[in-house]
C-alpha positions, 0 to 999 in steps of 0.5 A, a space after each residue: 358583353 356584346 360589341 355593340 355594348 363594348 363600343 358605346 362603353 369604349 367610346 365613353 371611357 376614350 371621351 372623358 379621359 382628359 375632361 375637367 370637371 364633372 359637368 365636362 364628364 356627363 357632356 362628353 358621356 352624351 356625346 360620346 354616347 350620341 357618336 357611337 350608339 347611334 342616336 340623334 340626342 342624349 341626356 343625362 339626368 342627375 338625382 337630387 337625393 336633397 330635392 328628391 328630383 331628377 334634375 337635367 345636367 348635361 346634353 348632346 343634340 337636344 333642340 333648344 326649345 326642347 331643352 327650355 321646356 324640359 328645365 321648366 319641370 323637371 322629374 319630381 317624384 308624382 310629377 310623371 310616371 318615368 319617375 317612378 319607372 327609373 327609381 325601381 330600376 327599370 328602363 323604359 322604352 317609349 316609340 311613336 305608334 306603341 301602345 302608350 299611357 297618355 303620360 307617356 304619349 306626352 313626354 314623346 310629344 314635348 321630347 319632339 321624338 319618334 323614340 325615346 329610351 331611358 336607363 336608370 344609372 345605379 351602381 352598388 344600388 345607388 341611383 346616381 341619375 338616368 342616361 335619356 336617348 332619343 331618335 327623330 323621324 321614322 327612326 325608332 330605337 330596337 331590343 338590341 339598343 336597349 340591351 346595349 346601353 343596359 349593360 353599359 349603365 352601371 359602368 357609366 354610373 361608376 365613372 359618373 359617381 367618381 367624377 362627382 365625388 372628385 368635384 365634390 372632394 374639390 369644392 370641400 377643399 376649397 370651402 374649408 380654405 376658405 372657412 379658415 381664411 373667414 376664422 381668422 377675420 372673425 377671430 380678429 373682429 374688433 367687435 360684436 358688429 365686425 362678426 356679425 357683418 363677417 358671417 352674413 358674408 359668410 352665409 352669402 358666400 360659403 352657403 350661397 344664401 340670402 345671408 346670416 343673422 347675428 341673435 344674441 341673448 339679451 336677458 330673456 330674449 333672442 335680440 338680432 344684430 342690425 345687419 343686412 335685414 335682421 330687422 322688421 322694418 325699423 324694429 330689431 329681430 326680438 324673440 322671447 326664449 320662451 317662445 316656440 322658433 327655429 332659433 329658440 328651438 336650437 338654444 335649448 337643445 344646442 344643436 344645429 337645427 336645419 328646415 328646409 321646406 320651412 313653409 310646411 314646417 311647424 314653425 311657419 305657422 307659428 306667432 313668433 314667427 310671423 312676418 318671417 317667410 324664407 324658403 329654408 333655414 339652418 340654425 346654430 347654436 352660440 353656446 359654450 362650457 360658460 354658457 349660451 351666447 345666442 344663435 347664427 341663422 342662415 336663412 334662404 329666400 328661394 331654395 326649399 331644399 338649400 340644406 344638406 349636411 355638408 352645410 350643417 357640419 360647416 355651419 356647426 364649425 362657423 358657430 364655434 368661431 363665432 362663440 370663440 370669438 364673440 366670447 373673446 370680445 365679450 370678456 375683453 369688454 368686462 376686463 375693459 370695465 374692470 381696468 377702468 374700474 380699478 383706475 377710478 379707485 386707485 386714483 381716488 384711494 391714492 389722492 385720499 391717501 397722499 393728503 393725511 401723509 403729507 400732514 404727517 410728513 409736515 408735522 415730523 418736520 416742525 417737530 424735528 425742528 423743534 417748534 414745539 421744543 427740544 428732543 432728545 437723540 433718539 426721538 430725532 432718529 425716530 423722526 427720521 425714520 418716520 419721514 423716510 417711510 412716509 416719502 416711501 409711500 408717497 413715493 409708491 401713492 405717486 406711482 399708483 396715481 402716475 399708473 392709473 393717469 396714464 392707463 386712464 389716458 389722462 397723463 398728458 407728456 410734453 415733447 421737447 429737446 432734453 440734453 441727457 446730460 444735464 441730467 447726469 448731476 442729480 442722478 449721481 447724487 441719487 446713486 451715491 446715496 443708494 450705493 452708500 457702504 456697497 461696493 458698487 460703482 456707477 459710470 456714466 457715458 452720456 456726451 454732451 450732444 445726445 438729445 433726445 425728444 422727450 418730456 424732461 420731467 418724464 424722462 428723469 423719472 425714467 432714469 430715476 426708476 431704472 437706476 434706482 432698480 438697478 442700485 436695489 438689486 446690485 450687491 457688487 460690481 457696476 451700475 453703469 449708465 450709457 446714452 449714444 445717437 443714432 440716426 433718428 433715435 437716441 438709445 440708453 441702456 441702463 445695466 448691472 451686476 445683479 443676479 438677473 431677474 426671476 425666472 418665475 416672472 421674467 415674462 410678466 415683469 413689465 406688468 403692474 404688481 409683478 414683483 419676485 420673492 427678493 427681500 429687495 423687490 418693491 411694490 413691482 410698479 417701477 418697470 411698468 409705469 416706465 414702460 407705459 410713460 415711455 409708450 407716451 412718449 413714443 419711445 421703446 423698452 426692451 429687457 434682456 436678463 440671465 442669473 447671475 449675469 445682471 440685467 440690461 435695460 435698453 430704451 429708445 426715443 426720437 433724436 431731436 
């Protein structure tokens, strides 16, 4: 490398040493070239693969009027012979007074220069842009200047590429970080309209577009949600799946479809696209193994070549996130409907069953009272078993009705001061019956000043369920009920020395109908109802259990 080229390259390397960012690097390259060459002005044009143009990116020394003139036109394929020269890897020099083509004469006049040198910036056969240097007045650029810049150009191209890649890496990292935070919001959205709104914001912020439309499959069509323009006037966009549009094509192929220069695409002329005139479009299908859900359409009304490969990949990722969020919302919606249907069914069937059981109980009591004549001891024993069995079934039905009313939001609880000590007599009577014949003690520690805010009848139901469960599974040892005041809350515990809750059902024990394999296991409704009743009364439930070490159930309620 000759001394002049070495001087220019050294000045460029020194100038960009502490530059921050791609544009700063380009500006310092221009200034270093002007000072080291020397010349009056230098401009770096970068090559846009997407737009297929040389675009002015940085300058030093060019008059404002000239800059504005060239910003308005750029150098595109077919727009000026300079492009053919640079794209072919050729350096060109235009000087006033020399033999030039009319186009080159025009270029020199528009630049207000006496001499203009253009050098392609190419590294490893890949163009990064072009460096233009010019002088004004009577000066001209000589062959030595041309040789110096020609030798420096590959090194400058490498420096520009490194700066571009560093900037692009940082931009992509920031973009993926933003996408991750956006994903958290989308996946946590409470309904479909919120998902559509968040996707629209992502289209504007992440892809710098006019926004995003969410179109969902509905019967034989794609139907847009009325969010920020996903409508034609007051009419919601509706595309038949049999139509030929970018959206339906992307959904059929299940691939991201990029339509840059939309006006020149086949879709612009189709009837189904009438009234929609974007500059560029990107459509990502929303589909998974369960089937198609719709499409996400990103659209830009200004830039005809808005979308590139990075946008395509990010749109694919955003569509996957949107698909997961929508599938979750649709599943929750279906489960909610099914749960409501189940609750309605339970309430209806339970009510219908309770009536004949009450009739059976009534007739059994009449027979046992010998209303219709004397009965034998064996008949009396059989009638007693009938009444106990019916009572168990009525209890189960009442539990089903309570569960249905709670899940329907139809259960109403009063809130009043309840002294837990006043419930002890009936609880002692119940436990005496349940524990009869077994070496199990029932111990209580409930001071008279422990008063909770609750529904008295539902509070008793909670304690009955918990104590009955403990008694059912405890064959020896102790069942203990303790209550104490803790500031603004009342803490109640029911503990036993039974075998503990089976590991297989421990994590689901508060779900309805979940029961262990023990012969003593009941319907699986007791704890489920307790948890829901406490929630209605503003209380909380916690369970600790270990194999062969018993179960410890604690509840907290507001204190009076």
